[in-house]
N, C-alpha and C positions, 0 to 999 in steps of 0.2 A: 894425646891430641894437641897439635899445634895449629896456631892460626896463622894466615898467610896473607900477608898485603901486598895488593897488586897497583901497580901505580901506571897509571893509564898516561900520564902524560910522557911526552917526546923525551927524551936524553936532551942536554943542552946542546950537544953538536951534532942532534937529528933534526930534520926535517919534519913538521907534523904531516902526515898522512894527508891525502888529498879531501877536502872538505872538512877538514878539522881545523881549528883556530889554537895557535899556542897558547899553553897554560897561562894564566897571569898572576904572578904573584906582587902584591901592593908591596912589600918591603923590599921587591928587587925595583922596582918603579919609582921608589921614593928616592930624593937626593941623598949623597952622602950624609951620613949621620942623623938622618932623621926616618924616623920609623912611624907611619901613620898608625893612629889608636883606633881604628875603627867608628864605632859610633860616637865617639868625643870628639871628633873630627869631620863634620859634615863636608862633602864635597863642595868645590867654589865658595865656602865660606870664609869672609875676610874679617877675624877677631879684633876688637878695639882693646887694648889695655885699659888698667887703671891709673891711676898717680902712684910713682914710685912713694911719695910722701905717707902714704899708707904705712909702708914697713916701717918709718921713725915710729908714727903715730901708736901703732899694734905694739911694738916692741917699749914704748913707753910705758903704756899703760901695764905690759905683762911686767915692765920693771917697778914699776910702782906697787902691784899686787904682792911682788914675791919679796921688796924689802921689807914689808911689815914683819914678816914669820923670818926673815934672816936676820934680821936685827934682835928682834925678841928671844930667838932660840941663841945667840951669840952671847946676849946678856946675861940670860940666865944660866947658860952654862959657864960663864967665868964666874959669876957672882955668888951660885950654889955649889961652883966647881963639880958638877956633874958631867963626867966625858960623853955619854949616851945622849944629851941634849944637844951635844955636835950634830948628831942627824939631820934636826931641822934646818940649820941653816946649810948644811950639804946637799941635803933634798932641794932648796931651794935655788941653789947655784946650779946643779945639774940641771935644773928645769930652766933657770934661765939659759944657760948655754944652750940646751936642747931649742929654745924658741930662737935664738940669734941665728941659729943653722937651719931652721925650718920656716919662720914667717917671711922672708924674703923669695923662698921660692914659693909659697902658699900665695901670696898678693901677685908675683908675675904669673902664676898658673890662672889667674881671676879674667875672663875676658867676655865681651860680649859681641854680639851680630843683630843687625834689623836685616829683617827679611821682609818679602812682600807681605805677608799673610802672619808672622811670629818674631818673638825676639828669642833668641837663644843667648842662655847666661851657662858659663861653666866655671868650674870652681877644683879645687883639691891638687894634691900632688899623689900622696899614697891612696885617698880613698878618692875618684874622681867622680864628679857628677856635672851632669848636662841638663840644665830645665827649660824644657820649650814652653814660653807663655805665648797662647794664639791670642791676637788683641782683640778676637771678638768676646774672649772672655775677661778683659778687664774692666773694671768695676770703678777703680781710681787709682790713681799715682801721685804720691807724696816725697818731696825730698826732705830729708833728715838729717841733723850736724848737730853734735852734742858740744861741750865745751872743747873739749880736745881736739876733734873733728875741725872745728871754726879756728881754733889754732895754727893748724897745718893747711888752711884754706881745703879742706875735702869736704865731699858730702855725700849721703847715700841716696838711691833713688827706693824707695819702696813701691813694689807692684800688688795692688791687692785683688784677687780674681774673685769669681763666683763662691768659688772653694777653698777655705783657709790654707787646708792641706797645699794648694798649689800656688801661694804665694810665693814671692821670689822678690830678693833685693841685690843690689850691684853698690858695692862698698868702695871709697875712696874716688869718686871723680871729681875731678874740677869743678867749680861751683857752675861756672858757664853752661859746662858741659852737662851736669845735671838738670839743670834748668832746660836747654833745649830739647833733652831726652825726655823729660817730664811732660814738656809741650809735646813733641811729638808721638810718642805716645799715647798720652790721653785723647789727641785728635785723632788717630788710626783706631783708638778703640772706638770713640764716639761712631766714626764713618762705619766700623765693623756692624755695630749695635743698630745702626741705622740701614743696615743693607746696601749700603752703597759699594 
């Protein structure tokens, strides 16, 4: 038994039948080199990116984390003349190279957009996510910056909602933008809660 697929769309060189609209292919309508990704790029949304200094901050923190096993593994391998101990610095080096390749793409994939009723936050390269936070569900908004973030002049805006599972954050913002976003989101959240 064979399955038959029927293509109801007219061939490219055919005009559609009267009363029919031509089939629309989103990929065909996208500008050259761009393929829309459906649920992760809502139409009419202008995404704002984060500071590129977040790349350096993340790579530095990964480097510090990987430096310890790399150095300890190499020292023990040399002192005890155990060849298999070279696996530890080799693994640390491979992870470091992978992070150098992936982290810049991850940071460039972070974006946020303010809409009339909610805030959109998207992240991820291989595993993408889009979080929609309604202003009316926000309980409070705070700005955080650890020592490394302050050194690179970046901050994180943390959004706290009625449900901890729907909390969201935007990392790598300029301090002035983090402050502006905090105040704006807080005022919008208060307005929605007040029913304005």
